[in-house]
C-alpha beads as a LAMMPS data file, in Angstrom:
LAMMPS data file: protein, C-alpha beads

418 atoms
417 bonds

1 atom types
1 bond types

-500.0 500.0 xlo xhi
-500.0 500.0 ylo yhi
-500.0 500.0 zlo zhi

Masses

1 110.0

Atoms # bond

1 1 1 0.046 0.050 -0.183
2 1 1 1.253 3.365 -0.945
3 1 1 2.045 6.060 1.960
4 1 1 -0.570 8.163 0.167
5 1 1 -3.135 5.513 0.495
6 1 1 -2.435 4.644 3.901
7 1 1 -2.321 8.423 5.444
8 1 1 -5.125 10.146 6.771
9 1 1 -3.254 13.254 5.993
10 1 1 -4.309 12.914 2.240
11 1 1 -8.195 12.503 2.691
12 1 1 -10.412 15.353 1.815
13 1 1 -12.486 17.031 4.391
14 1 1 -15.685 18.454 3.696
15 1 1 -16.552 21.401 5.865
16 1 1 -19.902 22.280 7.242
17 1 1 -20.592 25.065 4.393
18 1 1 -19.991 22.268 2.062
19 1 1 -16.953 23.407 0.907
20 1 1 -14.082 20.569 0.593
21 1 1 -10.466 20.871 1.149
22 1 1 -8.600 18.342 -0.760
23 1 1 -6.344 16.921 2.219
24 1 1 -5.917 17.623 6.201
25 1 1 -2.705 19.814 5.523
26 1 1 -3.239 23.691 5.854
27 1 1 -0.644 26.375 5.667
28 1 1 -1.027 28.330 8.800
29 1 1 -0.992 32.226 8.830
30 1 1 2.757 33.782 8.725
31 1 1 3.284 37.402 8.668
32 1 1 5.030 37.978 5.337
33 1 1 5.887 41.636 5.371
34 1 1 5.091 41.881 1.409
35 1 1 2.940 44.794 0.960
36 1 1 3.160 46.899 -2.015
37 1 1 3.005 50.840 -2.025
38 1 1 -0.769 51.489 -0.506
39 1 1 -0.330 48.345 1.527
40 1 1 -1.735 46.009 -1.172
41 1 1 -0.370 42.612 -2.569
42 1 1 1.656 42.470 -5.696
43 1 1 3.803 39.969 -7.927
44 1 1 5.795 38.978 -4.872
45 1 1 2.647 37.898 -2.766
46 1 1 1.210 36.107 -5.816
47 1 1 4.623 34.284 -6.333
48 1 1 4.993 33.103 -2.911
49 1 1 1.299 31.890 -2.494
50 1 1 1.769 30.023 -6.078
51 1 1 4.762 28.181 -4.621
52 1 1 2.774 27.061 -1.653
53 1 1 -0.155 26.211 -3.576
54 1 1 1.644 23.860 -5.783
55 1 1 3.390 22.628 -2.910
56 1 1 0.511 20.443 -1.980
57 1 1 -1.373 21.993 1.066
58 1 1 -5.166 21.605 0.745
59 1 1 -5.823 24.954 2.410
60 1 1 -3.673 28.302 2.375
61 1 1 -4.338 30.736 5.367
62 1 1 -2.899 34.156 4.514
63 1 1 -0.767 36.155 6.827
64 1 1 -3.057 38.598 8.700
65 1 1 -4.723 41.294 6.512
66 1 1 -5.762 44.329 8.691
67 1 1 -9.183 45.615 8.882
68 1 1 -8.364 49.258 9.504
69 1 1 -5.580 51.472 7.961
70 1 1 -4.524 52.601 11.344
71 1 1 -4.448 49.149 13.073
72 1 1 -1.201 47.097 11.760
73 1 1 0.823 44.844 13.105
74 1 1 3.847 45.816 10.689
75 1 1 4.552 48.357 8.299
76 1 1 4.565 45.603 5.545
77 1 1 1.097 44.509 6.344
78 1 1 -1.768 44.578 3.919
79 1 1 -5.043 46.452 4.262
80 1 1 -8.295 45.760 2.945
81 1 1 -11.538 47.740 3.731
82 1 1 -14.629 49.040 1.988
83 1 1 -13.494 50.758 -1.098
84 1 1 -10.025 49.219 -1.447
85 1 1 -9.580 48.457 -4.976
86 1 1 -9.819 44.692 -5.462
87 1 1 -7.823 43.847 -8.529
88 1 1 -4.405 43.085 -6.732
89 1 1 -6.532 40.773 -4.059
90 1 1 -7.990 39.039 -7.192
91 1 1 -4.690 38.454 -8.594
92 1 1 -3.297 36.949 -5.289
93 1 1 -6.220 34.842 -4.818
94 1 1 -5.954 33.385 -8.201
95 1 1 -2.349 32.461 -7.405
96 1 1 -3.237 30.779 -4.303
97 1 1 -5.736 28.613 -5.815
98 1 1 -3.594 26.815 -8.154
99 1 1 -4.092 22.933 -8.366
100 1 1 -7.466 23.032 -6.386
101 1 1 -6.060 24.755 -3.225
102 1 1 -8.215 26.710 -1.080
103 1 1 -7.254 29.839 0.244
104 1 1 -8.719 31.852 3.313
105 1 1 -7.859 35.358 4.104
106 1 1 -6.919 35.800 7.684
107 1 1 -8.727 39.064 8.785
108 1 1 -7.247 40.956 12.067
109 1 1 -7.101 43.872 14.144
110 1 1 -3.904 44.201 16.168
111 1 1 -5.381 46.101 19.235
112 1 1 -2.464 47.123 21.627
113 1 1 0.181 45.320 19.877
114 1 1 1.153 47.766 17.463
115 1 1 4.537 49.718 17.051
116 1 1 4.900 52.893 18.126
117 1 1 7.001 54.036 15.197
118 1 1 3.954 53.631 13.051
119 1 1 2.310 56.553 14.478
120 1 1 -0.922 55.001 15.534
121 1 1 -2.723 54.520 19.014
122 1 1 -2.757 50.986 20.676
123 1 1 -6.680 50.371 20.672
124 1 1 -7.631 48.270 23.470
125 1 1 -10.394 47.032 25.539
126 1 1 -8.893 48.579 28.895
127 1 1 -5.852 50.963 29.038
128 1 1 -3.545 48.309 30.149
129 1 1 0.065 48.399 28.610
130 1 1 1.817 45.163 27.351
131 1 1 4.044 43.822 29.811
132 1 1 7.234 43.963 27.650
133 1 1 9.829 44.841 30.249
134 1 1 12.443 47.312 28.693
135 1 1 10.925 46.559 25.086
136 1 1 7.645 47.891 26.216
137 1 1 8.689 51.522 24.976
138 1 1 8.552 49.925 21.394
139 1 1 4.906 49.757 21.491
140 1 1 2.160 52.671 21.038
141 1 1 0.409 54.186 24.093
142 1 1 -2.740 52.389 24.904
143 1 1 -6.439 53.899 24.301
144 1 1 -9.524 51.980 25.635
145 1 1 -12.066 51.762 22.856
146 1 1 -15.513 53.179 23.463
147 1 1 -18.611 51.145 22.713
148 1 1 -19.405 52.967 19.666
149 1 1 -15.877 52.281 18.617
150 1 1 -16.360 48.664 19.139
151 1 1 -19.425 48.773 16.976
152 1 1 -17.218 50.241 14.277
153 1 1 -14.591 47.655 14.471
154 1 1 -17.324 45.129 13.992
155 1 1 -18.411 46.622 10.808
156 1 1 -15.030 46.739 9.653
157 1 1 -14.498 42.967 10.062
158 1 1 -17.624 42.737 8.055
159 1 1 -16.603 44.919 5.331
160 1 1 -13.110 43.036 4.990
161 1 1 -14.933 39.606 4.639
162 1 1 -17.142 40.872 2.183
163 1 1 -14.304 42.424 0.333
164 1 1 -12.604 39.109 0.422
165 1 1 -15.539 37.335 -1.107
166 1 1 -15.507 39.559 -3.889
167 1 1 -11.717 39.403 -4.602
168 1 1 -12.352 35.274 -5.166
169 1 1 -11.153 34.172 -1.558
170 1 1 -12.893 30.952 -0.457
171 1 1 -13.224 32.023 2.914
172 1 1 -11.872 33.887 5.943
173 1 1 -10.114 33.401 9.409
174 1 1 -11.224 35.613 12.182
175 1 1 -7.811 36.452 13.955
176 1 1 -9.060 36.008 17.798
177 1 1 -5.530 34.617 19.204
178 1 1 -1.928 35.674 19.950
179 1 1 -2.770 38.651 21.842
180 1 1 -4.665 40.609 19.044
181 1 1 -7.548 42.684 19.629
182 1 1 -10.248 40.008 19.946
183 1 1 -7.724 37.889 22.053
184 1 1 -7.159 40.891 24.435
185 1 1 -11.012 41.126 24.825
186 1 1 -11.004 37.656 25.998
187 1 1 -8.259 38.023 28.422
188 1 1 -9.079 38.883 32.021
189 1 1 -5.500 40.597 32.152
190 1 1 -6.142 42.983 29.361
191 1 1 -9.897 43.357 29.659
192 1 1 -11.016 45.226 32.693
193 1 1 -14.129 46.918 31.576
194 1 1 -17.232 46.975 33.563
195 1 1 -19.721 47.330 30.675
196 1 1 -21.194 44.301 28.224
197 1 1 -17.719 43.709 26.825
198 1 1 -15.910 42.760 30.323
199 1 1 -16.277 40.506 33.126
200 1 1 -17.191 37.216 33.126
201 1 1 -16.198 35.201 29.751
202 1 1 -19.785 35.245 28.357
203 1 1 -19.206 39.365 28.225
204 1 1 -15.463 39.171 27.315
205 1 1 -16.486 36.638 24.248
206 1 1 -19.278 39.061 23.164
207 1 1 -17.096 41.002 20.661
208 1 1 -15.820 37.726 18.954
209 1 1 -19.455 36.409 18.676
210 1 1 -20.465 39.849 16.974
211 1 1 -17.728 39.570 14.376
212 1 1 -18.199 36.131 13.628
213 1 1 -21.946 36.519 13.097
214 1 1 -21.389 39.880 11.149
215 1 1 -18.594 38.086 9.206
216 1 1 -20.955 35.263 8.284
217 1 1 -23.561 37.418 6.991
218 1 1 -21.146 39.418 5.075
219 1 1 -19.633 36.447 3.389
220 1 1 -22.960 34.598 2.302
221 1 1 -23.523 31.162 1.432
222 1 1 -20.700 28.691 0.821
223 1 1 -18.193 31.136 2.158
224 1 1 -16.084 29.509 4.910
225 1 1 -15.813 31.262 8.336
226 1 1 -12.811 30.155 10.594
227 1 1 -11.820 31.317 13.949
228 1 1 -8.056 31.209 15.395
229 1 1 -8.340 31.029 19.161
230 1 1 -5.927 30.460 22.086
231 1 1 -5.954 27.333 23.655
232 1 1 -4.533 29.479 26.614
233 1 1 -2.697 32.568 26.562
234 1 1 -0.009 31.042 29.180
235 1 1 0.210 33.961 31.469
236 1 1 -0.883 33.661 35.121
237 1 1 -4.446 34.766 35.534
238 1 1 -4.931 35.340 31.737
239 1 1 -7.299 33.526 29.344
240 1 1 -7.030 29.858 30.390
241 1 1 -8.261 26.620 29.152
242 1 1 -11.642 26.692 30.916
243 1 1 -12.282 30.173 29.445
244 1 1 -11.448 28.508 26.063
245 1 1 -13.757 25.750 26.307
246 1 1 -16.475 28.087 27.199
247 1 1 -15.658 30.030 24.030
248 1 1 -15.701 26.779 22.050
249 1 1 -19.189 26.243 23.441
250 1 1 -20.356 29.439 22.456
251 1 1 -18.824 29.241 18.927
252 1 1 -20.615 25.751 18.440
253 1 1 -24.042 27.637 18.122
254 1 1 -22.514 30.031 15.323
255 1 1 -21.934 27.417 12.683
256 1 1 -18.289 28.062 11.948
257 1 1 -16.272 25.835 9.331
258 1 1 -12.822 25.380 11.030
259 1 1 -11.638 26.179 14.523
260 1 1 -7.733 26.765 14.728
261 1 1 -6.106 26.495 18.060
262 1 1 -2.830 27.824 19.040
263 1 1 -1.484 29.889 21.939
264 1 1 0.587 32.621 23.431
265 1 1 0.833 36.465 22.673
266 1 1 3.797 39.009 22.537
267 1 1 3.983 38.686 26.286
268 1 1 4.319 35.086 26.274
269 1 1 5.121 33.850 22.968
270 1 1 3.934 30.071 23.051
271 1 1 3.530 30.093 19.558
272 1 1 7.252 30.049 19.384
273 1 1 7.382 27.468 22.275
274 1 1 7.964 29.697 25.086
275 1 1 5.661 30.542 27.867
276 1 1 5.419 33.405 30.524
277 1 1 3.718 31.005 33.230
278 1 1 6.558 28.485 33.269
279 1 1 4.626 25.648 31.797
280 1 1 7.007 23.674 29.259
281 1 1 5.378 22.815 25.825
282 1 1 6.222 19.692 23.586
283 1 1 9.074 20.230 21.288
284 1 1 6.494 19.756 18.271
285 1 1 2.829 20.192 17.981
286 1 1 3.092 22.697 21.104
287 1 1 -0.707 22.449 21.517
288 1 1 -1.723 18.970 20.625
289 1 1 -2.759 18.077 24.084
290 1 1 -4.847 21.404 24.665
291 1 1 -6.420 21.039 21.252
292 1 1 -7.357 17.327 21.835
293 1 1 -9.302 18.460 25.131
294 1 1 -11.016 21.194 23.387
295 1 1 -11.904 19.421 20.352
296 1 1 -13.978 17.058 22.703
297 1 1 -16.325 20.027 23.134
298 1 1 -16.238 21.251 19.577
299 1 1 -18.943 20.816 16.975
300 1 1 -16.670 21.912 14.263
301 1 1 -13.665 20.578 12.734
302 1 1 -10.501 21.752 14.489
303 1 1 -7.155 22.545 13.576
304 1 1 -4.110 22.752 15.392
305 1 1 -0.444 24.523 14.735
306 1 1 2.612 24.806 16.797
307 1 1 6.144 23.372 15.319
308 1 1 5.000 20.623 13.270
309 1 1 7.446 19.586 10.881
310 1 1 7.345 15.787 10.558
311 1 1 4.665 13.299 8.850
312 1 1 4.686 11.036 11.672
313 1 1 3.773 13.740 14.163
314 1 1 1.408 15.374 11.834
315 1 1 -0.359 11.926 11.521
316 1 1 -0.274 11.641 15.244
317 1 1 -2.179 15.218 15.335
318 1 1 -5.016 13.465 13.053
319 1 1 -5.085 10.243 15.107
320 1 1 -6.005 12.463 18.205
321 1 1 -9.174 13.701 16.996
322 1 1 -8.066 16.676 15.044
323 1 1 -9.157 17.169 11.735
324 1 1 -6.450 19.641 10.074
325 1 1 -2.628 19.879 10.504
326 1 1 -1.505 23.489 10.472
327 1 1 1.994 24.082 9.296
328 1 1 3.673 27.612 9.811
329 1 1 7.586 28.079 9.642
330 1 1 7.972 24.440 8.275
331 1 1 6.707 25.787 5.018
332 1 1 8.874 28.882 5.125
333 1 1 11.722 26.477 4.859
334 1 1 10.072 23.364 2.716
335 1 1 7.302 24.863 0.832
336 1 1 6.692 21.505 -0.829
337 1 1 6.656 19.451 2.458
338 1 1 2.749 18.293 2.241
339 1 1 3.681 16.809 -1.553
340 1 1 6.689 15.127 -0.194
341 1 1 4.939 13.504 2.387
342 1 1 2.960 11.783 0.191
343 1 1 5.891 9.920 -0.892
344 1 1 7.777 9.392 2.294
345 1 1 8.395 10.847 5.753
346 1 1 10.486 13.964 5.220
347 1 1 11.300 16.774 7.992
348 1 1 11.438 20.520 7.792
349 1 1 14.383 21.879 9.623
350 1 1 13.733 25.554 10.318
351 1 1 16.735 27.496 12.202
352 1 1 16.105 28.211 15.764
353 1 1 18.324 31.087 17.001
354 1 1 19.619 30.390 20.564
355 1 1 21.490 33.622 21.649
356 1 1 21.744 34.333 25.120
357 1 1 19.170 37.083 25.053
358 1 1 16.073 35.271 24.292
359 1 1 14.244 37.985 22.975
360 1 1 16.887 39.147 20.345
361 1 1 17.006 35.238 19.283
362 1 1 13.239 35.172 18.877
363 1 1 13.533 38.165 16.555
364 1 1 16.252 36.705 14.769
365 1 1 14.503 33.272 14.420
366 1 1 11.310 35.559 13.226
367 1 1 13.389 37.540 10.562
368 1 1 15.112 34.099 9.251
369 1 1 11.672 33.086 8.454
370 1 1 10.649 36.075 6.754
371 1 1 13.716 36.200 4.760
372 1 1 13.229 32.560 3.312
373 1 1 9.307 34.098 2.495
374 1 1 11.035 37.062 0.607
375 1 1 13.298 34.551 -1.140
376 1 1 10.517 32.270 -2.208
377 1 1 8.549 35.526 -3.664
378 1 1 11.593 36.416 -5.579
379 1 1 11.987 33.336 -7.218
380 1 1 14.676 31.773 -5.081
381 1 1 14.888 28.701 -2.868
382 1 1 14.762 28.899 0.821
383 1 1 18.361 28.748 2.436
384 1 1 19.682 27.526 5.793
385 1 1 23.171 29.222 5.428
386 1 1 21.985 32.768 6.420
387 1 1 23.658 34.637 8.982
388 1 1 21.309 35.485 11.848
389 1 1 22.847 38.489 13.009
390 1 1 23.131 40.067 9.176
391 1 1 19.436 38.990 8.893
392 1 1 18.171 40.532 11.835
393 1 1 20.040 43.815 10.583
394 1 1 18.486 43.333 7.335
395 1 1 15.004 43.229 8.883
396 1 1 15.109 45.843 10.942
397 1 1 16.567 48.311 8.196
398 1 1 13.463 46.970 6.098
399 1 1 11.167 47.423 8.560
400 1 1 12.350 50.961 9.265
401 1 1 11.857 51.671 5.287
402 1 1 8.503 50.266 5.189
403 1 1 7.665 52.472 8.102
404 1 1 8.376 55.388 6.629
405 1 1 6.685 54.421 3.390
406 1 1 3.744 53.619 5.212
407 1 1 3.515 56.971 7.335
408 1 1 3.777 58.824 4.000
409 1 1 0.753 56.861 2.462
410 1 1 -1.288 57.637 5.653
411 1 1 -0.531 61.141 5.493
412 1 1 -1.460 61.250 1.883
413 1 1 -4.670 59.636 2.100
414 1 1 -5.558 61.404 5.091
415 1 1 -7.607 58.787 6.915
416 1 1 -9.012 60.367 9.980
417 1 1 -8.413 58.664 13.401
418 1 1 -11.324 57.109 15.131

Bonds

1 1 1 2
2 1 2 3
3 1 3 4
4 1 4 5
5 1 5 6
6 1 6 7
7 1 7 8
8 1 8 9
9 1 9 10
10 1 10 11
11 1 11 12
12 1 12 13
13 1 13 14
14 1 14 15
15 1 15 16
16 1 16 17
17 1 17 18
18 1 18 19
19 1 19 20
20 1 20 21
21 1 21 22
22 1 22 23
23 1 23 24
24 1 24 25
25 1 25 26
26 1 26 27
27 1 27 28
28 1 28 29
29 1 29 30
30 1 30 31
31 1 31 32
32 1 32 33
33 1 33 34
34 1 34 35
35 1 35 36
36 1 36 37
37 1 37 38
38 1 38 39
39 1 39 40
40 1 40 41
41 1 41 42
42 1 42 43
43 1 43 44
44 1 44 45
45 1 45 46
46 1 46 47
47 1 47 48
48 1 48 49
49 1 49 50
50 1 50 51
51 1 51 52
52 1 52 53
53 1 53 54
54 1 54 55
55 1 55 56
56 1 56 57
57 1 57 58
58 1 58 59
59 1 59 60
60 1 60 61
61 1 61 62
62 1 62 63
63 1 63 64
64 1 64 65
65 1 65 66
66 1 66 67
67 1 67 68
68 1 68 69
69 1 69 70
70 1 70 71
71 1 71 72
72 1 72 73
73 1 73 74
74 1 74 75
75 1 75 76
76 1 76 77
77 1 77 78
78 1 78 79
79 1 79 80
80 1 80 81
81 1 81 82
82 1 82 83
83 1 83 84
84 1 84 85
85 1 85 86
86 1 86 87
87 1 87 88
88 1 88 89
89 1 89 90
90 1 90 91
91 1 91 92
92 1 92 93
93 1 93 94
94 1 94 95
95 1 95 96
96 1 96 97
97 1 97 98
98 1 98 99
99 1 99 100
100 1 100 101
101 1 101 102
102 1 102 103
103 1 103 104
104 1 104 105
105 1 105 106
106 1 106 107
107 1 107 108
108 1 108 109
109 1 109 110
110 1 110 111
111 1 111 112
112 1 112 113
113 1 113 114
114 1 114 115
115 1 115 116
116 1 116 117
117 1 117 118
118 1 118 119
119 1 119 120
120 1 120 121
121 1 121 122
122 1 122 123
123 1 123 124
124 1 124 125
125 1 125 126
126 1 126 127
127 1 127 128
128 1 128 129
129 1 129 130
130 1 130 131
131 1 131 132
132 1 132 133
133 1 133 134
134 1 134 135
135 1 135 136
136 1 136 137
137 1 137 138
138 1 138 139
139 1 139 140
140 1 140 141
141 1 141 142
142 1 142 143
143 1 143 144
144 1 144 145
145 1 145 146
146 1 146 147
147 1 147 148
148 1 148 149
149 1 149 150
150 1 150 151
151 1 151 152
152 1 152 153
153 1 153 154
154 1 154 155
155 1 155 156
156 1 156 157
157 1 157 158
158 1 158 159
159 1 159 160
160 1 160 161
161 1 161 162
162 1 162 163
163 1 163 164
164 1 164 165
165 1 165 166
166 1 166 167
167 1 167 168
168 1 168 169
169 1 169 170
170 1 170 171
171 1 171 172
172 1 172 173
173 1 173 174
174 1 174 175
175 1 175 176
176 1 176 177
177 1 177 178
178 1 178 179
179 1 179 180
180 1 180 181
181 1 181 182
182 1 182 183
183 1 183 184
184 1 184 185
185 1 185 186
186 1 186 187
187 1 187 188
188 1 188 189
189 1 189 190
190 1 190 191
191 1 191 192
192 1 192 193
193 1 193 194
194 1 194 195
195 1 195 196
196 1 196 197
197 1 197 198
198 1 198 199
199 1 199 200
200 1 200 201
201 1 201 202
202 1 202 203
203 1 203 204
204 1 204 205
205 1 205 206
206 1 206 207
207 1 207 208
208 1 208 209
209 1 209 210
210 1 210 211
211 1 211 212
212 1 212 213
213 1 213 214
214 1 214 215
215 1 215 216
216 1 216 217
217 1 217 218
218 1 218 219
219 1 219 220
220 1 220 221
221 1 221 222
222 1 222 223
223 1 223 224
224 1 224 225
225 1 225 226
226 1 226 227
227 1 227 228
228 1 228 229
229 1 229 230
230 1 230 231
231 1 231 232
232 1 232 233
233 1 233 234
234 1 234 235
235 1 235 236
236 1 236 237
237 1 237 238
238 1 238 239
239 1 239 240
240 1 240 241
241 1 241 242
242 1 242 243
243 1 243 244
244 1 244 245
245 1 245 246
246 1 246 247
247 1 247 248
248 1 248 249
249 1 249 250
250 1 250 251
251 1 251 252
252 1 252 253
253 1 253 254
254 1 254 255
255 1 255 256
256 1 256 257
257 1 257 258
258 1 258 259
259 1 259 260
260 1 260 261
261 1 261 262
262 1 262 263
263 1 263 264
264 1 264 265
265 1 265 266
266 1 266 267
267 1 267 268
268 1 268 269
269 1 269 270
270 1 270 271
271 1 271 272
272 1 272 273
273 1 273 274
274 1 274 275
275 1 275 276
276 1 276 277
277 1 277 278
278 1 278 279
279 1 279 280
280 1 280 281
281 1 281 282
282 1 282 283
283 1 283 284
284 1 284 285
285 1 285 286
286 1 286 287
287 1 287 288
288 1 288 289
289 1 289 290
290 1 290 291
291 1 291 292
292 1 292 293
293 1 293 294
294 1 294 295
295 1 295 296
296 1 296 297
297 1 297 298
298 1 298 299
299 1 299 300
300 1 300 301
301 1 301 302
302 1 302 303
303 1 303 304
304 1 304 305
305 1 305 306
306 1 306 307
307 1 307 308
308 1 308 309
309 1 309 310
310 1 310 311
311 1 311 312
312 1 312 313
313 1 313 314
314 1 314 315
315 1 315 316
316 1 316 317
317 1 317 318
318 1 318 319
319 1 319 320
320 1 320 321
321 1 321 322
322 1 322 323
323 1 323 324
324 1 324 325
325 1 325 326
326 1 326 327
327 1 327 328
328 1 328 329
329 1 329 330
330 1 330 331
331 1 331 332
332 1 332 333
333 1 333 334
334 1 334 335
335 1 335 336
336 1 336 337
337 1 337 338
338 1 338 339
339 1 339 340
340 1 340 341
341 1 341 342
342 1 342 343
343 1 343 344
344 1 344 345
345 1 345 346
346 1 346 347
347 1 347 348
348 1 348 349
349 1 349 350
350 1 350 351
351 1 351 352
352 1 352 353
353 1 353 354
354 1 354 355
355 1 355 356
356 1 356 357
357 1 357 358
358 1 358 359
359 1 359 360
360 1 360 361
361 1 361 362
362 1 362 363
363 1 363 364
364 1 364 365
365 1 365 366
366 1 366 367
367 1 367 368
368 1 368 369
369 1 369 370
370 1 370 371
371 1 371 372
372 1 372 373
373 1 373 374
374 1 374 375
375 1 375 376
376 1 376 377
377 1 377 378
378 1 378 379
379 1 379 380
380 1 380 381
381 1 381 382
382 1 382 383
383 1 383 384
384 1 384 385
385 1 385 386
386 1 386 387
387 1 387 388
388 1 388 389
389 1 389 390
390 1 390 391
391 1 391 392
392 1 392 393
393 1 393 394
394 1 394 395
395 1 395 396
396 1 396 397
397 1 397 398
398 1 398 399
399 1 399 400
400 1 400 401
401 1 401 402
402 1 402 403
403 1 403 404
404 1 404 405
405 1 405 406
406 1 406 407
407 1 407 408
408 1 408 409
409 1 409 410
410 1 410 411
411 1 411 412
412 1 412 413
413 1 413 414
414 1 414 415
415 1 415 416
416 1 416 417
417 1 417 418
C-alpha cells in the first residue's frame, strides 16, 4: 500500500458549508511583510502563494490582513477595507488557488500590539499596557475603545470579509488569538471593562461572537468562516483552558467551518515554544494536548498548529481527533513538504536562534523565516546558510524603510483617526 493511500493526511475534508479541502494539511498564517505601496499585495505575494499552492497543501491561510489602515501589526502588512480596489487581491487569490487549493484570508485587528513607530494609538479594551519590560517602549500608548468604536470595528471585520469574497477568496479566518484585539477582549488581564464587554467570559467573548456573526452575514452561502483561538494565553491569571472551553461552546452555536487552536501572545510567545507562566510545551505540536481536550467540546472541525515538521507527528495529530494539521515555519523552509509527505517521511528543519538574549534570538528566528518567504517570493529557494545577525539587521532596516513608506501613505490618504 502506498504512503498516500495509508495516510489520513491525504483524505479530503468536507466542511459544514459544503466546501471541500483536498487534504488535511493547511498552511497556517505567517506575517510576510510583502505589501506593495498602498498596503496591497503584488507580484511577490502572488509568487509566494503560488509556490505554496503547488507545494500540495489543501488550504492556505494568508498572513493577517488588517481591517483598518490605522491598525497594523507591521509596516509591511496588508489592509483591506470597504472601497479598497480589488484587482491586486483578485490576482493574489487566483495564484493561491493553483491545483485546487482553497485560500482563506486571515482578517485581524492588532489592538494594543502595534509599534509606536507607526504613529497610531494602541486600541484596546482597557488602558492596560503590554508587559514587555524594557521593550515596552517600542509599543504605542494604549487607548481604551468606546462602545461606539467597538461597533465600528465589528463593521470593519464585515467589510473586509465582504471584500475578500468579492476578490475571490474561498473564506476568511477571524484572528482571535496571539494577543491581538479580539484575544485582548477575551483576556481578564487586558480586559478590565465593567460594561457588557468585560467581566465574565460570556461578556469578554461578546465582541468575538458579534464579529463572527457579522462576518458570516457578509460572506454569504458557501463562504467559509474560521476562527483562530488561543487554547490558553500561558500567562498567570490570563485566558485559560476553562475560558477556551467556554468560548468553544459559544462558537458551536455559530456554525463556523474550522476552529484553529494555538496559544500565546507578544507577552508570552507560546506560538514560538516559550511561555510566560513557566509551563513546558512539547518540542513539536506544541498545543496538541490542549487541542485534543477542546476538540471534545467542539462541533466544528478543529485544526492545530505549533512547530509541526514531521509527517509522523502530523499523523499523530490527526489520530488524536484533530481534523486539520497546520504548518507554519516548516513551510518557510520546505514549501513542498505536503507533496513530499505523499511519497515518504520528510522533515522540515527551521533554524532556531539560541542566543543568550532570548528576545533578540526570537526576533532573529522570525527574521530568518521572513527572509525565506522573501526569497521564495523573488523566485529563489529557501536557504539554511543565512547569517542570523545579518538577517536581523536587514529585517530592522527593511522595517524602518517600510515604516517611512507607510506613514507617507497615511499622510497622503488623510484617513481620519477614529
